[in-house]
N, C-alpha and C positions, 0 to 999 in steps of 0.2 A: 504494500500498500504505500502510495506517495502522497506526502503532504503539499496541499498547496498553499500559496501566501496568501495572506489577508487581502492582497491588493487584485489578486486573480479572481478570488472569491468575489470581491466587490464588484469587479468588472462583469462577471457572469451574472450576479445578481441585478445589477443595472441593466444589461443587455435583456435579460430576461422581462422585466418590468417594463421597459419602455418600448422595445422593440415588437413587432407583430409576429411572434416566432412561439413555436410551441415548446414545451418543456422538453421533449425529445430531440428537438432541433438544438436547443442551448446545451444539452447533455452533449451531445454529438461533436458541437464545436468545442466545448470546453474540456471536453473529455472527462466528464464527472458522470456519477449515477444520479439517478432523478431524486434518489433519498437525500444525497449529499445536497443538491441543488436546492431542495425543499428546506433542508436544515438550516443552510445560508441564507435563505430568504426569511426565513422566521427569525433567525438572530437579527437580520438587517431591519427587519420592520420592527421588532422590539426595541431597537436601538433608537429607531427614529421617534418613537413613542415618547422616549424618556428625556 
């Protein structure tokens, strides 16, 4: 398992939230699992609320 940098995760999350692409497409582009992407998105959204 390879760890991604915080910047990498943030880029993937922003791409997913802003662009008109599916979760599957984002995962293919950023080479991550759907589960990881959703975990990053949840973390990002919680940070934005605080």
